Each structure stands twice: as C-alpha cells, then as structure tokens.
Biopython code that builds the backbone (N, CA, C, O; Angstrom):
import numpy as np
from Bio.PDB.StructureBuilder import StructureBuilder

atoms = [
    (1, "MET", "N", (-123.701, 26.673, 22.726)),
    (1, "MET", "CA", (-123.203, 27.342, 24.690)),
    (1, "MET", "C", (-123.081, 29.605, 23.465)),
    (1, "MET", "O", (-123.772, 30.606, 23.659)),
    (2, "MET", "N", (-122.255, 29.440, 22.729)),
    (2, "MET", "CA", (-122.062, 31.183, 22.359)),
    (2, "MET", "C", (-123.264, 31.534, 21.833)),
    (2, "MET", "O", (-123.499, 32.674, 21.434)),
    (3, "HIS", "N", (-123.655, 31.082, 21.819)),
    (3, "HIS", "CA", (-125.037, 31.648, 21.310)),
    (3, "HIS", "C", (-126.151, 31.988, 21.970)),
    (3, "HIS", "O", (-127.158, 32.677, 21.808)),
    (4, "ARG", "N", (-125.751, 31.427, 22.607)),
    (4, "ARG", "CA", (-127.100, 31.223, 24.268)),
    (4, "ARG", "C", (-126.602, 32.938, 24.415)),
    (4, "ARG", "O", (-127.327, 33.932, 24.409)),
    (5, "PHE", "N", (-124.971, 32.842, 24.555)),
    (5, "PHE", "CA", (-124.296, 34.259, 25.468)),
    (5, "PHE", "C", (-125.097, 34.903, 24.765)),
    (5, "PHE", "O", (-126.150, 35.312, 25.255)),
    (6, "ALA", "N", (-124.681, 35.184, 23.140)),
    (6, "ALA", "CA", (-124.683, 36.446, 23.020)),
    (6, "ALA", "C", (-126.758, 36.760, 22.621)),
    (6, "ALA", "O", (-127.393, 37.780, 22.354)),
    (7, "LEU", "N", (-127.069, 35.612, 22.749)),
    (7, "LEU", "CA", (-128.552, 35.706, 23.150)),
    (7, "LEU", "C", (-128.775, 36.394, 24.352)),
    (7, "LEU", "O", (-129.794, 37.084, 24.357)),
    (8, "ALA", "N", (-128.374, 36.391, 24.952)),
    (8, "ALA", "CA", (-128.609, 36.480, 26.931)),
    (8, "ALA", "C", (-127.976, 38.331, 26.893)),
    (8, "ALA", "O", (-128.462, 39.246, 27.558)),
    (9, "LEU", "N", (-126.815, 38.440, 25.931)),
    (9, "LEU", "CA", (-126.688, 39.744, 25.837)),
    (9, "LEU", "C", (-127.165, 41.189, 25.435)),
    (9, "LEU", "O", (-127.303, 42.371, 25.749)),
    (10, "SER", "N", (-127.310, 40.194, 24.505)),
    (10, "SER", "CA", (-128.499, 40.991, 23.660)),
    (10, "SER", "C", (-129.904, 41.644, 24.205)),
    (10, "SER", "O", (-130.524, 42.657, 23.884)),
    (11, "ARG", "N", (-130.089, 40.787, 25.007)),
    (11, "ARG", "CA", (-131.406, 40.790, 25.776)),
    (11, "ARG", "C", (-131.233, 41.913, 26.665)),
    (11, "ARG", "O", (-132.091, 42.787, 26.793)),
    (12, "ALA", "N", (-129.867, 41.895, 27.431)),
    (12, "ALA", "CA", (-129.266, 42.956, 28.793)),
    (12, "ALA", "C", (-128.949, 44.220, 28.169)),
    (12, "ALA", "O", (-129.102, 45.381, 28.547)),
    (13, "VAL", "N", (-128.422, 43.657, 27.019)),
    (13, "VAL", "CA", (-128.523, 44.770, 26.872)),
    (13, "VAL", "C", (-129.554, 45.969, 26.027)),
    (13, "VAL", "O", (-129.042, 47.045, 25.721)),
    (14, "ALA", "N", (-130.660, 45.758, 25.769)),
    (14, "ALA", "CA", (-131.775, 46.630, 25.617)),
    (14, "ALA", "C", (-132.277, 46.591, 25.974)),
    (14, "ALA", "O", (-133.119, 47.419, 25.627)),
    (15, "LEU", "N", (-132.763, 45.608, 27.322)),
    (15, "LEU", "CA", (-133.061, 45.871, 28.608)),
    (15, "LEU", "C", (-133.201, 47.071, 29.263)),
    (15, "LEU", "O", (-134.215, 47.682, 29.601)),
    (16, "VAL", "N", (-131.373, 47.458, 29.465)),
    (16, "VAL", "CA", (-130.692, 48.165, 29.731)),
    (16, "VAL", "C", (-131.007, 49.733, 29.085)),
    (16, "VAL", "O", (-130.875, 50.833, 29.620)),
    (17, "ALA", "N", (-131.546, 49.306, 27.507)),
    (17, "ALA", "CA", (-131.442, 50.895, 26.894)),
    (17, "ALA", "C", (-133.125, 51.037, 27.262)),
    (17, "ALA", "O", (-133.382, 52.221, 27.476)),
    (18, "ILE", "N", (-134.321, 50.160, 27.391)),
    (18, "ILE", "CA", (-135.298, 50.791, 27.730)),
    (18, "ILE", "C", (-135.425, 51.264, 29.652)),
    (18, "ILE", "O", (-136.103, 52.137, 30.194)),
    (19, "VAL", "N", (-134.638, 50.442, 30.130)),
    (19, "VAL", "CA", (-135.052, 50.972, 31.140)),
    (19, "VAL", "C", (-134.502, 52.736, 30.709)),
    (19, "VAL", "O", (-135.238, 53.708, 30.536)),
    (20, "ALA", "N", (-133.223, 52.688, 30.640)),
    (20, "ALA", "CA", (-133.012, 54.199, 30.124)),
    (20, "ALA", "C", (-133.809, 54.861, 29.906)),
    (20, "ALA", "O", (-133.643, 55.967, 30.420)),
    (21, "ALA", "N", (-135.294, 54.681, 28.967)),
    (21, "ALA", "CA", (-135.622, 54.862, 28.038)),
    (21, "ALA", "C", (-137.028, 55.159, 29.156)),
    (21, "ALA", "O", (-137.895, 55.963, 28.815)),
    (22, "LEU", "N", (-137.074, 54.784, 29.830)),
    (22, "LEU", "CA", (-137.901, 54.972, 30.833)),
    (22, "LEU", "C", (-138.046, 55.979, 32.279)),
    (22, "LEU", "O", (-139.014, 56.276, 32.980)),
    (23, "ALA", "N", (-136.489, 56.353, 32.337)),
    (23, "ALA", "CA", (-136.433, 56.992, 33.062)),
    (23, "ALA", "C", (-136.372, 58.801, 32.838)),
    (23, "ALA", "O", (-136.504, 59.689, 33.681)),
    (24, "LEU", "N", (-136.115, 58.888, 31.343)),
    (24, "LEU", "CA", (-136.652, 59.033, 30.528)),
    (24, "LEU", "C", (-138.028, 60.386, 30.481)),
    (24, "LEU", "O", (-137.932, 61.597, 30.285)),
    (25, "ALA", "N", (-139.237, 59.504, 30.754)),
    (25, "ALA", "CA", (-140.362, 59.775, 30.409)),
    (25, "ALA", "C", (-141.543, 59.503, 31.807)),
    (25, "ALA", "O", (-142.763, 59.415, 31.944)),
    (26, "VAL", "N", (-139.995, 59.427, 32.894)),
    (26, "VAL", "CA", (-139.995, 59.170, 34.120)),
    (26, "VAL", "C", (-141.156, 60.888, 34.952)),
    (26, "VAL", "O", (-142.177, 60.869, 35.640)),
    (27, "PRO", "N", (-140.008, 62.529, 34.224)),
    (27, "PRO", "CA", (-141.136, 62.919, 34.508)),
    (27, "PRO", "C", (-141.502, 64.321, 34.252)),
    (27, "PRO", "O", (-141.551, 65.456, 34.725)),
    (28, "ALA", "N", (-141.870, 63.124, 32.604)),
    (28, "ALA", "CA", (-143.048, 64.144, 32.759)),
    (28, "ALA", "C", (-144.517, 63.913, 33.401)),
    (28, "ALA", "O", (-145.390, 64.757, 33.602)),
    (29, "ALA", "N", (-144.536, 62.490, 33.669)),
    (29, "ALA", "CA", (-146.042, 62.407, 34.068)),
    (29, "ALA", "C", (-145.347, 62.268, 36.536)),
    (29, "ALA", "O", (-145.990, 61.868, 37.507)),
    (30, "ALA", "N", (-143.672, 62.917, 36.413)),
    (30, "ALA", "CA", (-143.736, 63.063, 38.201)),
    (30, "ALA", "C", (-144.997, 63.747, 38.592)),
    (30, "ALA", "O", (-145.541, 63.164, 39.530)),
    (31, "GLY", "N", (-145.606, 64.751, 38.191)),
    (31, "GLY", "CA", (-145.566, 65.912, 39.081)),
    (31, "GLY", "C", (-147.094, 65.665, 40.439)),
    (31, "GLY", "O", (-147.287, 66.167, 41.547)),
    (32, "PRO", "N", (-147.905, 64.629, 39.573)),
    (32, "PRO", "CA", (-149.530, 64.475, 41.090)),
    (32, "PRO", "C", (-148.580, 63.665, 41.487)),
    (32, "PRO", "O", (-148.046, 63.809, 42.586)),
    (33, "LEU", "N", (-148.069, 62.195, 40.190)),
    (33, "LEU", "CA", (-147.091, 61.680, 41.336)),
    (33, "LEU", "C", (-145.807, 61.533, 42.540)),
    (33, "LEU", "O", (-145.391, 60.772, 43.414)),
    (34, "ASP", "N", (-145.594, 62.554, 42.030)),
    (34, "ASP", "CA", (-144.311, 62.846, 42.679)),
    (34, "ASP", "C", (-144.962, 63.475, 44.103)),
    (34, "ASP", "O", (-144.058, 63.424, 44.937)),
    (35, "ASP", "N", (-146.114, 64.017, 44.673)),
    (35, "ASP", "CA", (-146.820, 64.112, 45.582)),
    (35, "ASP", "C", (-146.816, 63.915, 45.883)),
    (35, "ASP", "O", (-146.233, 64.090, 46.953)),
    (36, "ALA", "N", (-148.058, 62.449, 45.220)),
    (36, "ALA", "CA", (-148.522, 60.767, 45.633)),
    (36, "ALA", "C", (-147.765, 60.656, 46.749)),
    (36, "ALA", "O", (-148.031, 60.746, 47.948)),
    (37, "LYS", "N", (-146.507, 60.385, 45.974)),
    (37, "LYS", "CA", (-145.053, 60.109, 46.912)),
    (37, "LYS", "C", (-144.972, 60.198, 48.389)),
    (37, "LYS", "O", (-145.130, 59.565, 49.433)),
    (38, "THR", "N", (-144.395, 62.163, 47.526)),
    (38, "THR", "CA", (-144.135, 62.433, 48.355)),
    (38, "THR", "C", (-145.028, 62.448, 50.216)),
    (38, "THR", "O", (-144.398, 62.753, 51.228)),
    (39, "ALA", "N", (-146.463, 62.069, 50.221)),
    (39, "ALA", "CA", (-147.442, 62.156, 50.816)),
    (39, "ALA", "C", (-147.717, 61.332, 51.473)),
    (39, "ALA", "O", (-148.363, 61.427, 52.516)),
    (40, "GLY", "N", (-147.127, 60.027, 50.820)),
    (40, "GLY", "CA", (-146.644, 59.095, 51.865)),
    (40, "GLY", "C", (-147.564, 57.964, 51.452)),
    (40, "GLY", "O", (-147.558, 56.863, 52.003)),
    (41, "PHE", "N", (-148.739, 58.472, 49.958)),
    (41, "PHE", "CA", (-149.455, 57.097, 49.654)),
    (41, "PHE", "C", (-149.409, 56.594, 48.857)),
    (41, "PHE", "O", (-150.377, 55.878, 48.601)),
    (42, "VAL", "N", (-148.477, 56.616, 48.098)),
    (42, "VAL", "CA", (-147.864, 55.569, 46.991)),
    (42, "VAL", "C", (-146.451, 55.702, 46.938)),
    (42, "VAL", "O", (-145.825, 56.752, 47.080)),
    (43, "GLY", "N", (-146.019, 54.637, 46.738)),
    (43, "GLY", "CA", (-144.779, 53.767, 46.608)),
    (43, "GLY", "C", (-144.660, 52.213, 45.616)),
    (43, "GLY", "O", (-145.519, 51.396, 45.284)),
    (44, "GLU", "N", (-143.127, 52.302, 45.355)),
    (44, "GLU", "CA", (-142.930, 51.502, 43.904)),
    (44, "GLU", "C", (-142.445, 49.954, 45.107)),
    (44, "GLU", "O", (-141.983, 49.810, 46.239)),
    (45, "GLN", "N", (-142.995, 48.935, 43.775)),
    (45, "GLN", "CA", (-143.123, 47.930, 43.970)),
    (45, "GLN", "C", (-141.646, 46.724, 43.017)),
    (45, "GLN", "O", (-141.141, 46.762, 41.895)),
    (46, "PRO", "N", (-141.484, 45.941, 44.069)),
    (46, "PRO", "CA", (-140.106, 45.572, 43.201)),
    (46, "PRO", "C", (-141.084, 44.670, 42.068)),
    (46, "PRO", "O", (-140.260, 44.062, 41.385)),
    (47, "ASP", "N", (-142.388, 44.347, 41.610)),
    (47, "ASP", "CA", (-142.424, 43.952, 40.422)),
    (47, "ASP", "C", (-142.465, 45.588, 38.755)),
    (47, "ASP", "O", (-142.736, 45.429, 37.565)),
    (48, "GLY", "N", (-142.135, 46.692, 39.388)),
    (48, "GLY", "CA", (-142.332, 47.471, 38.444)),
    (48, "GLY", "C", (-143.471, 47.895, 38.627)),
    (48, "GLY", "O", (-144.175, 47.806, 37.621)),
    (49, "TYR", "N", (-144.048, 48.413, 39.680)),
    (49, "TYR", "CA", (-145.529, 48.690, 40.029)),
    (49, "TYR", "C", (-145.479, 49.461, 40.387)),
    (49, "TYR", "O", (-144.406, 49.723, 40.930)),
    (50, "LEU", "N", (-146.814, 50.741, 40.416)),
    (50, "LEU", "CA", (-147.758, 51.234, 42.041)),
    (50, "LEU", "C", (-148.300, 50.433, 43.498)),
    (50, "LEU", "O", (-149.196, 49.595, 43.406)),
    (51, "GLY", "N", (-147.767, 50.718, 44.654)),
    (51, "GLY", "CA", (-148.760, 50.413, 44.816)),
    (51, "GLY", "C", (-148.881, 51.598, 46.236)),
    (51, "GLY", "O", (-148.174, 52.431, 46.803)),
    (52, "LEU", "N", (-150.032, 51.114, 46.309)),
    (52, "LEU", "CA", (-150.681, 52.848, 47.987)),
    (52, "LEU", "C", (-150.546, 52.074, 48.938)),
    (52, "LEU", "O", (-151.253, 51.104, 49.208)),
    (53, "VAL", "N", (-149.354, 52.586, 49.660)),
    (53, "VAL", "CA", (-148.908, 52.649, 51.027)),
    (53, "VAL", "C", (-149.525, 52.841, 52.277)),
    (53, "VAL", "O", (-148.908, 52.679, 53.330)),
    (54, "ARG", "N", (-151.293, 53.344, 52.195)),
    (54, "ARG", "CA", (-152.210, 53.691, 53.254)),
    (54, "ARG", "C", (-153.444, 53.880, 52.664)),
    (54, "ARG", "O", (-154.012, 54.777, 52.039)),
    (55, "PRO", "N", (-153.705, 52.676, 53.081)),
    (55, "PRO", "CA", (-155.240, 52.430, 52.681)),
    (55, "PRO", "C", (-155.720, 53.466, 52.414)),
    (55, "PRO", "O", (-156.389, 53.494, 51.381)),
    (56, "ASP", "N", (-155.615, 54.440, 53.033)),
    (56, "ASP", "CA", (-156.566, 55.653, 52.999)),
    (56, "ASP", "C", (-156.179, 57.368, 51.908)),
    (56, "ASP", "O", (-156.413, 58.572, 51.811)),
    (57, "ALA", "N", (-155.479, 56.256, 51.360)),
    (57, "ALA", "CA", (-155.141, 56.967, 49.507)),
    (57, "ALA", "C", (-156.385, 57.870, 49.506)),
    (57, "ALA", "O", (-157.359, 57.121, 49.580)),
    (58, "PRO", "N", (-156.779, 59.173, 49.452)),
    (58, "PRO", "CA", (-158.200, 60.088, 48.521)),
    (58, "PRO", "C", (-158.156, 59.273, 46.933)),
    (58, "PRO", "O", (-157.135, 59.134, 46.258)),
    (59, "ALA", "N", (-159.302, 58.874, 46.625)),
    (59, "ALA", "CA", (-159.642, 58.610, 45.617)),
    (59, "ALA", "C", (-159.729, 58.671, 44.243)),
    (59, "ALA", "O", (-160.431, 58.089, 43.416)),
    (60, "ASP", "N", (-158.493, 59.857, 44.156)),
    (60, "ASP", "CA", (-158.287, 60.474, 42.325)),
    (60, "ASP", "C", (-156.449, 59.554, 43.309)),
    (60, "ASP", "O", (-156.092, 58.657, 42.545)),
    (61, "VAL", "N", (-155.824, 59.591, 44.111)),
    (61, "VAL", "CA", (-154.183, 59.210, 44.270)),
    (61, "VAL", "C", (-154.921, 58.231, 43.864)),
    (61, "VAL", "O", (-155.072, 58.440, 42.661)),
    (62, "ALA", "N", (-155.787, 56.747, 44.310)),
    (62, "ALA", "CA", (-156.054, 55.718, 44.106)),
    (62, "ALA", "C", (-156.018, 55.202, 42.412)),
    (62, "ALA", "O", (-155.357, 54.245, 42.007)),
    (63, "ALA", "N", (-157.014, 56.204, 41.447)),
    (63, "ALA", "CA", (-156.966, 55.952, 40.358)),
    (63, "ALA", "C", (-155.953, 56.636, 39.351)),
    (63, "ALA", "O", (-155.745, 56.521, 38.144)),
    (64, "MET", "N", (-155.495, 57.280, 40.215)),
    (64, "MET", "CA", (-153.884, 57.664, 39.593)),
    (64, "MET", "C", (-153.102, 56.579, 39.180)),
    (64, "MET", "O", (-152.723, 56.564, 38.009)),
    (65, "VAL", "N", (-152.768, 55.590, 40.001)),
    (65, "VAL", "CA", (-151.990, 54.216, 40.465)),
    (65, "VAL", "C", (-152.256, 53.465, 39.725)),
    (65, "VAL", "O", (-151.456, 52.703, 39.184)),
    (66, "ALA", "N", (-153.965, 53.533, 39.453)),
    (66, "ALA", "CA", (-154.235, 52.206, 38.386)),
    (66, "ALA", "C", (-154.144, 52.926, 37.082)),
    (66, "ALA", "O", (-153.649, 52.367, 36.103)),
    (67, "ASP", "N", (-154.567, 54.051, 37.037)),
    (67, "ASP", "CA", (-153.840, 54.198, 35.702)),
    (67, "ASP", "C", (-152.439, 54.361, 35.335)),
    (67, "ASP", "O", (-152.044, 54.341, 34.169)),
    (68, "ILE", "N", (-151.805, 54.500, 36.210)),
    (68, "ILE", "CA", (-150.045, 54.388, 35.050)),
    (68, "ILE", "C", (-150.055, 53.095, 35.796)),
    (68, "ILE", "O", (-148.928, 52.788, 35.409)),
    (69, "ASN", "N", (-150.386, 52.120, 36.519)),
    (69, "ASN", "CA", (-150.299, 50.771, 36.410)),
    (69, "ASN", "C", (-150.943, 50.020, 35.122)),
    (69, "ASN", "O", (-150.780, 48.804, 35.019)),
    (70, "ALA", "N", (-151.296, 50.365, 34.649)),
    (70, "ALA", "CA", (-152.141, 49.927, 33.502)),
    (70, "ALA", "C", (-150.963, 50.186, 31.858)),
    (70, "ALA", "O", (-150.784, 49.289, 31.034)),
    (71, "LYS", "N", (-150.347, 51.564, 31.763)),
    (71, "LYS", "CA", (-150.303, 51.880, 31.069)),
    (71, "LYS", "C", (-148.585, 51.217, 31.273)),
    (71, "LYS", "O", (-147.998, 50.585, 30.394)),
    (72, "ARG", "N", (-147.989, 51.571, 32.713)),
    (72, "ARG", "CA", (-147.345, 50.807, 32.649)),
    (72, "ARG", "C", (-146.928, 48.892, 32.458)),
    (72, "ARG", "O", (-145.859, 48.304, 32.295)),
    (73, "ARG", "N", (-148.411, 48.399, 32.586)),
    (73, "ARG", "CA", (-148.122, 47.144, 32.147)),
    (73, "ARG", "C", (-147.910, 46.822, 30.592)),
    (73, "ARG", "O", (-147.371, 45.819, 30.123)),
    (74, "ALA", "N", (-148.591, 48.170, 29.741)),
    (74, "ALA", "CA", (-148.985, 48.309, 28.939)),
    (74, "ALA", "C", (-147.131, 48.181, 27.856)),
    (74, "ALA", "O", (-146.667, 47.499, 26.943)),
    (75, "HIS", "N", (-146.592, 49.578, 28.961)),
    (75, "HIS", "CA", (-145.096, 49.858, 27.758)),
    (75, "HIS", "C", (-144.648, 48.352, 27.721)),
    (75, "HIS", "O", (-144.387, 47.765, 26.671)),
    (76, "TYR", "N", (-144.548, 47.449, 29.713)),
    (76, "TYR", "CA", (-143.337, 46.935, 29.582)),
    (76, "TYR", "C", (-143.856, 44.894, 28.336)),
    (76, "TYR", "O", (-143.059, 43.956, 28.350)),
    (77, "ALA", "N", (-145.107, 44.831, 27.597)),
    (77, "ALA", "CA", (-145.883, 43.706, 26.768)),
    (77, "ALA", "C", (-144.828, 44.341, 26.068)),
    (77, "ALA", "O", (-143.754, 43.824, 25.759)),
    (78, "ASP", "N", (-145.242, 45.610, 25.815)),
    (78, "ASP", "CA", (-143.899, 45.582, 24.031)),
    (78, "ASP", "C", (-143.044, 46.193, 24.354)),
    (78, "ASP", "O", (-143.033, 47.362, 23.970)),
    (79, "ILE", "N", (-141.895, 45.687, 25.233)),
    (79, "ILE", "CA", (-140.708, 45.824, 25.744)),
    (79, "ILE", "C", (-140.079, 44.371, 26.261)),
    (79, "ILE", "O", (-138.970, 43.839, 26.312)),
    (80, "ALA", "N", (-140.879, 44.186, 26.465)),
    (80, "ALA", "CA", (-140.751, 41.367, 26.469)),
    (80, "ALA", "C", (-140.976, 41.798, 25.033)),
    (80, "ALA", "O", (-139.973, 42.371, 24.608)),
    (81, "ALA", "N", (-141.837, 41.726, 24.250)),
    (81, "ALA", "CA", (-142.438, 40.932, 23.288)),
    (81, "ALA", "C", (-141.319, 42.022, 21.699)),
    (81, "ALA", "O", (-141.432, 42.048, 20.473)),
    (82, "GLY", "N", (-140.608, 42.543, 22.451)),
    (82, "GLY", "CA", (-139.457, 43.655, 21.492)),
    (82, "GLY", "C", (-138.119, 42.134, 22.088)),
    (82, "GLY", "O", (-137.753, 41.185, 21.395)),
    (83, "THR", "N", (-137.740, 42.430, 23.426)),
    (83, "THR", "CA", (-136.646, 41.763, 23.839)),
    (83, "THR", "C", (-136.652, 40.250, 23.390)),
    (83, "THR", "O", (-135.736, 39.492, 23.070)),
    (84, "GLY", "N", (-137.626, 40.135, 23.456)),
    (84, "GLY", "CA", (-137.793, 38.106, 24.028)),
    (84, "GLY", "C", (-138.087, 38.174, 25.222)),
    (84, "GLY", "O", (-139.135, 37.527, 25.229)),
    (85, "SER", "N", (-137.856, 38.608, 26.617)),
    (85, "SER", "CA", (-138.279, 38.326, 27.884)),
    (85, "SER", "C", (-140.205, 38.755, 28.195)),
    (85, "SER", "O", (-141.138, 39.101, 27.470)),
    (86, "THR", "N", (-140.053, 38.527, 29.415)),
    (86, "THR", "CA", (-141.487, 38.711, 29.755)),
    (86, "THR", "C", (-141.898, 39.833, 30.561)),
    (86, "THR", "O", (-141.093, 40.400, 31.301)),
    (87, "VAL", "N", (-143.097, 40.187, 30.462)),
    (87, "VAL", "CA", (-143.283, 41.109, 31.288)),
    (87, "VAL", "C", (-142.989, 41.823, 32.477)),
    (87, "VAL", "O", (-142.769, 42.984, 32.823)),
    (88, "ASP", "N", (-143.114, 40.034, 33.257)),
    (88, "ASP", "CA", (-142.365, 40.053, 35.086)),
    (88, "ASP", "C", (-141.763, 40.306, 35.050)),
    (88, "ASP", "O", (-141.532, 40.913, 36.096)),
    (89, "GLN", "N", (-140.042, 40.392, 33.614)),
    (89, "GLN", "CA", (-138.538, 40.663, 33.300)),
    (89, "GLN", "C", (-138.256, 41.813, 33.588)),
    (89, "GLN", "O", (-137.303, 42.317, 34.182)),
    (90, "VAL", "N", (-139.492, 42.354, 32.954)),
    (90, "VAL", "CA", (-139.128, 44.398, 32.510)),
    (90, "VAL", "C", (-139.373, 44.637, 33.180)),
    (90, "VAL", "O", (-138.807, 45.613, 33.673)),
    (91, "GLY", "N", (-140.429, 44.020, 33.865)),
    (91, "GLY", "CA", (-141.092, 45.345, 35.495)),
    (91, "GLY", "C", (-140.282, 45.114, 36.585)),
    (91, "GLY", "O", (-140.402, 46.048, 37.378)),
    (92, "ALA", "N", (-139.239, 43.979, 37.102)),
    (92, "ALA", "CA", (-138.160, 43.363, 37.728)),
    (92, "ALA", "C", (-137.518, 44.548, 37.061)),
    (92, "ALA", "O", (-138.387, 45.419, 37.036)),
    (93, "VAL", "N", (-136.641, 44.907, 36.621)),
    (93, "VAL", "CA", (-135.103, 45.031, 35.321)),
    (93, "VAL", "C", (-135.916, 46.819, 36.540)),
    (93, "VAL", "O", (-135.643, 47.478, 37.543)),
    (94, "VAL", "N", (-136.580, 46.758, 35.829)),
    (94, "VAL", "CA", (-137.370, 48.875, 35.516)),
    (94, "VAL", "C", (-137.226, 48.153, 37.216)),
    (94, "VAL", "O", (-136.323, 47.339, 37.409)),
    (95, "ALA", "N", (-137.689, 48.337, 37.775)),
    (95, "ALA", "CA", (-138.152, 48.162, 39.556)),
    (95, "ALA", "C", (-136.181, 48.882, 40.237)),
    (95, "ALA", "O", (-135.840, 49.886, 40.862)),
    (96, "GLN", "N", (-135.524, 47.858, 39.736)),
    (96, "GLN", "CA", (-134.711, 47.859, 40.425)),
    (96, "GLN", "C", (-133.243, 49.025, 39.965)),
    (96, "GLN", "O", (-132.123, 49.169, 40.455)),
    (97, "LYS", "N", (-133.951, 49.668, 38.828)),
    (97, "LYS", "CA", (-133.771, 50.887, 38.891)),
    (97, "LYS", "C", (-134.421, 52.341, 39.172)),
    (97, "LYS", "O", (-133.922, 53.416, 39.506)),
    (98, "VAL", "N", (-135.885, 51.879, 38.867)),
    (98, "VAL", "CA", (-136.386, 53.098, 40.121)),
    (98, "VAL", "C", (-136.111, 52.589, 41.558)),
    (98, "VAL", "O", (-136.320, 53.371, 42.486)),
    (99, "TYR", "N", (-135.630, 51.265, 41.830)),
    (99, "TYR", "CA", (-135.541, 51.628, 43.672)),
    (99, "TYR", "C", (-133.527, 52.009, 44.320)),
    (99, "TYR", "O", (-132.900, 52.204, 45.362)),
    (100, "GLN", "N", (-133.345, 51.922, 43.054)),
    (100, "GLN", "CA", (-132.321, 53.099, 43.583)),
    (100, "GLN", "C", (-132.007, 54.457, 43.518)),
    (100, "GLN", "O", (-131.311, 55.191, 44.220)),
    (101, "GLU", "N", (-132.915, 54.682, 42.163)),
    (101, "GLU", "CA", (-133.147, 56.233, 42.284)),
    (101, "GLU", "C", (-133.996, 56.669, 42.871)),
    (101, "GLU", "O", (-134.519, 57.752, 42.609)),
    (102, "ALA", "N", (-134.411, 55.706, 44.060)),
    (102, "ALA", "CA", (-135.800, 56.375, 44.640)),
    (102, "ALA", "C", (-135.213, 57.946, 45.825)),
    (102, "ALA", "O", (-134.308, 58.233, 46.609)),
    (103, "ALA", "N", (-136.600, 58.605, 45.163)),
    (103, "ALA", "CA", (-136.255, 60.431, 46.205)),
    (103, "ALA", "C", (-135.633, 60.455, 47.953)),
    (103, "ALA", "O", (-136.415, 61.140, 48.613)),
    (104, "PRO", "N", (-134.922, 60.118, 48.492)),
    (104, "PRO", "CA", (-135.411, 60.235, 50.164)),
    (104, "PRO", "C", (-136.756, 60.439, 50.617)),
    (104, "PRO", "O", (-137.365, 61.373, 50.095)),
    (105, "GLY", "N", (-137.250, 59.856, 51.353)),
    (105, "GLY", "CA", (-138.711, 59.786, 51.617)),
    (105, "GLY", "C", (-139.805, 59.349, 51.300)),
    (105, "GLY", "O", (-140.732, 59.184, 52.092)),
    (106, "HIS", "N", (-139.836, 59.093, 50.036)),
    (106, "HIS", "CA", (-139.945, 58.193, 49.496)),
    (106, "HIS", "C", (-140.720, 56.429, 49.349)),
    (106, "HIS", "O", (-140.805, 56.212, 48.141)),
    (107, "TYR", "N", (-141.138, 55.491, 49.960)),
    (107, "TYR", "CA", (-141.281, 54.949, 49.807)),
    (107, "TYR", "C", (-141.070, 52.815, 49.073)),
    (107, "TYR", "O", (-141.916, 52.362, 48.303)),
    (108, "LEU", "N", (-140.578, 52.466, 49.269)),
    (108, "LEU", "CA", (-140.672, 50.497, 48.311)),
    (108, "LEU", "C", (-140.668, 49.934, 49.170)),
    (108, "LEU", "O", (-140.332, 49.881, 50.353)),
    (109, "LEU", "N", (-141.236, 49.345, 48.195)),
    (109, "LEU", "CA", (-141.659, 48.456, 49.260)),
    (109, "LEU", "C", (-140.689, 47.228, 49.642)),
    (109, "LEU", "O", (-139.586, 47.606, 49.248)),
    (110, "VAL", "N", (-140.594, 46.401, 50.009)),
    (110, "VAL", "CA", (-138.933, 45.673, 50.734)),
    (110, "VAL", "C", (-139.785, 44.435, 51.844)),
    (110, "VAL", "O", (-140.427, 44.805, 52.827)),
    (111, "ASN", "N", (-139.639, 43.062, 51.476)),
    (111, "ASN", "CA", (-140.123, 42.050, 52.258)),
    (111, "ASN", "C", (-141.006, 41.943, 52.112)),
    (111, "ASN", "O", (-141.579, 41.102, 52.805)),
    (112, "GLY", "N", (-141.961, 42.878, 50.883)),
    (112, "GLY", "CA", (-143.610, 42.321, 51.975)),
    (112, "GLY", "C", (-143.544, 44.148, 53.109)),
    (112, "GLY", "O", (-144.734, 44.458, 53.174)),
    (113, "GLN", "N", (-143.097, 44.745, 53.525)),
    (113, "GLN", "CA", (-143.047, 45.924, 53.944)),
    (113, "GLN", "C", (-143.264, 47.283, 53.504)),
    (113, "GLN", "O", (-142.943, 47.619, 52.364)),
    (114, "TRP", "N", (-143.587, 47.783, 54.013)),
    (114, "TRP", "CA", (-142.916, 49.855, 53.136)),
    (114, "TRP", "C", (-142.121, 50.343, 53.679)),
    (114, "TRP", "O", (-142.292, 50.904, 54.762)),
    (115, "VAL", "N", (-140.661, 50.237, 52.868)),
    (115, "VAL", "CA", (-139.873, 51.300, 53.821)),
    (115, "VAL", "C", (-139.866, 52.675, 53.159)),
    (115, "VAL", "O", (-140.431, 52.732, 52.067)),
    (116, "GLN", "N", (-139.052, 54.334, 53.874)),
    (116, "GLN", "CA", (-139.400, 54.703, 53.582)),
    (116, "GLN", "C", (-137.927, 54.542, 53.536)),
    (116, "GLN", "O", (-137.392, 53.721, 54.281)),
    (117, "ARG", "N", (-136.921, 55.591, 52.346)),
    (117, "ARG", "CA", (-136.114, 56.003, 51.670)),
    (117, "ARG", "C", (-135.124, 56.707, 52.511)),
    (117, "ARG", "O", (-134.144, 57.244, 51.993)),
]
sb = StructureBuilder()
sb.init_structure("model")
sb.init_model(0)
sb.init_chain("A")
sb.init_seg("    ")
for serial, (resi, resn, name, xyz) in enumerate(atoms, 1):
    if name == "N":
        sb.init_residue(resn, " ", resi, " ")
    sb.init_atom(name, np.array(xyz, "f"), 0.0, 1.0, " ", f" {name:<3s}", serial, name[0])
structure = sb.get_structure()
C-alpha cells in the first residue's frame, strides 16, 4: 500500500514538474499561435492538443496546428516514458494547466463546445 502511494506521488510530482517546464516553453512559440488564438481560429482542447475553432481557418494556421500537435504528442510521449504515465494522461494534465492560464478571449473546448474565456 505504501509503495503504491509513493509511486503515485512520484508520478504526480514528475507530472507537475513537466507541466512547469512546458509552461516555460510556450512563450517561444507564442507569436503566431497567440495571433491565431486571438483571431479565434485556434483553441485548446482538454486532451492537451490544439483544435481549429473555425472551419474557415487559413491553411497556414491549420498547418501550424498540425505541426504543434505533432510536437506536443512527441513531447508527451517522452514525458510519459519517463514518468510511467500514458500520453493521454500527460496531455490531460497539461490541458488542465493550459485551461487555467488561458488568456481572456481565447477559446477552450468544453463539453464538445468551443467556449471563449
């Protein structure tokens, strides 16, 4: 029982550290992504990935979303491998942090609907 608790606690601590590291990495790619979010083309999803809020998003925005999501997935996989978590678990933890820190006016996917913060 104590071993399970210690393992769960170490995983939780590792995930918190990862989320903090991801938060520091976001500003480097924030320019075009922030612009797309502010324009209402892109939003954050509860799985830790970006989604297109509007189907009429420009092709370059859609390509950027696909590229960022591929990089996020690879990063989540690295984190999952190091923490004994799954990619989905890492994405969900990251999404919680991103949702809490979303800028006013940005979109979040909530219960299958895009909601502006």
